[in-house]
C-alpha positions, 0 to 999 in steps of 0.5 A: 069267704076268705080265711082269717088272717093270722100272724105268728110271732116267732123266729124260724127255728123256734116256730119249727120247734112248735109247729111240725109240718103236719101242723103247718099244713093245718095252719094253711087250711085254716088261715092266711098266715105269715110269720115275723121273727122279732122280739121288738115292734119293728116296722114290718111287725107293725105292718103285719099287725095292722091286718091281723085278725089273730096273733100267735105269740111265743116267749120271744114275742114283743110285749104288747101294750094298750096301744095294740088297739091302734096297731091291730084294729082287726085283731080279735084273738091272741093265742100264746104258746105257753102258760105265762101271759100276765107279763106279756100283755097289758091287763086291758087287753084281756078284757078287749080280746080273747087271749088263750094260753096252753099250760096243760102240755107243760104240766106233766112234763114239768112234774116229770122233772120234779119227780126226777129231781126228787128221786135224785136228791132223796137218794143223794146221788150227787153225793155218791157221784162226788165220792166216786170222783175221788181217788178212793174207794172208801165210800164202798166200805162205808156203804158195805158196813153201814148201808145207806138210808136214803129213799123216797119210798114212804117219806114226807115231801113238802110242796108249796103250790098245788096247781096243775104241776103239783097235782101231776107230780103227786099223781106220778109218784103215787106208788111211792107211798109219800106223805105230802104236806102242801101249802097253798092258800088257794087250792080247794081243801076238797082236793085232799079227797082226790090226792094223798095230801095234807094241807098245812100252813107255811110255818108248820110246813117248813120245819118238816120239809127235808124235801121241799118242792116249789110248784107255785105261781109267782105272784105278788104274794109268793115273790121272795116267799123263801127268803133268808128267814123262811130258809132258816126254818128248814131243817139241816140237810133239807133240799129245795127243789124248784121247778116253778119260778126263780122269783119264789126264793132268794137265790143269794140266801139259798146259795149261801146256805148251800155253800155252808153245807146246811141246805141242798138244792136242785133248780131247774129255774133261776130267773131273773138270773137266767141264764145263770152266769157262767161263774156262778158257784151254784153251777158246780157247787157240791150240794147244788144241781142246776139244769137249764130250764128244761122241765117243760121244753121238750119237742113233744111238749111244744108240739102239744102246745101247738095243737092246743093253740090251733084247737082254740083258734079253730074253735074261736073262728068257728063261733065256738067257745075256746077252752083256755081263755085267760080272764082278768079275774085269773091274773092275780093268781097266775105267774 
């Protein structure tokens, strides 16, 4: 019996960043596979789709709509290299096909980025670095005479969202004796028995959020959640750390608050303004730290994603249940 036919939608370099030589050998043992490196439904891509029984997608793959049934009559499964699938495939496809994603390898890496930014911001490292760029040693005298009060140990940290990433972040920082205030209407309250968190409403959380981490999914309910009004409820000097989705906050309103010196921010995501324009003041502004969406982009993370994708593909074509299927009932709470 011939091996199932598999189409991989990724350019050569992106493909190589996910699939090591070892995983490519595994691909060849399991499938008759080919690769198409285009973000559009070109004639060649359509030709490959016409005989594919499975499809692997990446963040450079074309959007697939309701006409996929006609384009790929033999297609049974789509495995996405990443977590976000809702905007990539029409809703009807989740009913007709088995569609999987691979969010787990990214969660701990993204939480690590959150921990790094929390530590950096809580110790106010950016301020001290800026002081040492001046032709003065005044900051040494200030610290010598008055000490510094910045620390993450024993502090209160606020978080919006308590999914995989939020839980991984709390686990990573357990030794810091942090009091976590969490807003997430969908997270089971029983989680407070497993994690040192206290669930509170958003309006109660914001005035206490001197350090605020965003880990929530971007949904119709959370889009623009931190707009001008909610940002105004944060205390003076508060720091907003976003390792989730840029659409959770009003970037223009945040930029204004940081320019005025009332708020600080650390942003690994700025979508839909991504890449952030080269002239955007957030890239060099005092009180703002911006990184180019690096939280979950490590090579080891990508190789872990590839293993998850291949595991589910192998399970599916062996007649076993996949572990990471995305169903229509899950979509409304996903980015």
